C-alpha positions in Angstrom: 0.0 0.0 0.0 1.5 3.4 -0.9 -0.2 6.7 -0.9 -3.4 5.2 0.6 -1.7 5.3 4.0 -1.6 9.1 3.8 -5.3 9.3 2.9 -6.6 6.8 5.4 -4.4 7.3 8.4 -7.2 9.2 10.1 -9.6 6.2 9.7 -7.2 3.2 10.3 -4.4 2.5 12.6 -0.9 1.5 11.3 -1.6 -2.0 12.4 -4.8 -2.2 10.5 -3.1 -0.9 7.4 -0.2 -3.4 7.8 -2.8 -6.2 8.1 -4.5 -5.0 4.9 -1.1 -4.9 3.1 -0.5 -8.5 4.2 -3.9 -9.6 2.9 -3.5 -7.9 -0.4 0.0 -9.5 -0.9 -1.4 -12.9 0.0 -4.3 -12.5 -2.4 -2.0 -11.5 -5.2 0.3 -14.4 -4.5 -2.5 -16.9 -4.6 -3.9 -15.3 -7.8 -0.6 -15.6 -9.6 0.0 -19.2 -8.4 -3.4 -20.2 -9.5 -3.0 -18.5 -12.9 0.4 -20.2 -13.4 -1.1 -23.6 -12.5 -4.0 -23.1 -14.8 -1.7 -22.1 -17.7 0.4 -25.2 -17.1 -2.7 -27.4 -17.2 -4.0 -25.8 -20.4 -0.6 -26.3 -22.0 -0.6 -30.0 -21.0 -4.1 -30.5 -22.3 -3.3 -28.8 -25.6 -0.3 -31.1 -26.0 -2.4 -34.2 -25.3 -5.0 -33.0 -27.8 -2.4 -32.5 -30.4 -1.1 -36.0 -29.9 -4.6 -37.5 -30.1 -5.4 -35.5 -33.3 -2.1 -36.7 -34.9 -2.9 -40.3 -34.0 -6.5 -40.0 -35.3 -5.3 -38.4 -38.6 -2.5 -41.0 -39.0 -5.0 -43.9 -38.5 -7.6 -42.4 -40.9 -4.9 -41.8 -43.6 -3.6 -45.4 -43.1 -7.0 -46.9 -43.4 -7.8 -45.0 -46.5 -4.4 -45.8 -48.1 -4.7 -49.5 -47.4 -8.2 -49.6 -48.7 -9.8 -50.6 -45.4 -12.1 -47.5 -45.7 -13.0 -45.0 -48.3 -13.2 -41.3 -47.5 -17.0 -41.5 -47.8 -17.2 -44.5 -45.4 -15.0 -42.7 -42.9 -17.2 -39.6 -43.1 -20.3 -41.8 -42.6 -18.7 -43.5 -39.6 -17.8 -40.1 -38.1 -21.4 -38.9 -38.5 -22.6 -42.1 -36.8 -20.1 -41.7 -33.9 -21.2 -38.1 -33.6 -24.8 -39.2 -33.2 -23.8 -41.8 -30.5 -24.4 -39.3 -27.7 -27.7 -38.2 -29.2 -26.6 -34.8 -30.6 -25.1 -33.9 -34.0 -22.7 -31.3 -32.8 -19.3 -32.4 -34.0 -18.3 -33.7 -30.6 -18.5 -36.8 -28.6 -19.6 -36.5 -25.0 -17.4 -38.2 -22.4 -20.4 -40.2 -21.2 -20.3 -42.4 -24.3 -17.2 -44.4 -23.5 -17.5 -47.8 -25.3 -17.7 -48.1 -29.1 -21.0 -49.2 -30.4 -22.8 -48.0 -27.2 -25.4 -45.3 -27.7 -27.0 -43.3 -25.0 -29.7 -40.7 -25.2 -28.6 -37.1 -24.9 -29.1 -35.2 -21.7 -32.2 -33.0 -21.9 -31.6 -29.4 -22.7 -31.8 -27.2 -19.6 -35.2 -25.6 -19.3 -35.5 -21.9 -19.9 -38.7 -21.8 -18.0 -38.2 -19.5 -15.0 -40.6 -21.6 -12.8 -38.5 -24.8 -13.6 -35.3 -22.9 -12.8 -36.7 -21.7 -9.5 -37.8 -25.1 -8.5 -34.3 -26.4 -9.1 -32.8 -23.6 -7.0 -35.1 -24.3 -4.1 -33.4 -25.5 -0.9 -34.2 -29.1 0.0 -34.9 -28.1 3.6 -36.3 -25.0 5.1 -34.0 -22.4 6.6 -33.0 -23.1 10.3 
């Protein structure tokens, strides 16, 4: 804390200002540590995604080159896999884990205010 000490010295004691300085420094340190950890996790996930994408591309190219699949068959299979979770969105939900297993998609969250309010209700009354 810098110039604030001169402005607030009438309202706070030096001890209170020192405590505030400590709290601010602690909060900044935690923020920077969390940010660094999050950036590291994102970097690892991006590297993993790159390796998975490379493997998928190599396998698809190899299957097409060996005549196991044609490009059209691969496209059809991708579409079928995309629909395995119940949505055609270009992604596969993590809930669909085993090949050949299809599960219905989760229902879309209701936009009805009454339904939202009922979900937000406490299960027991206030004490």
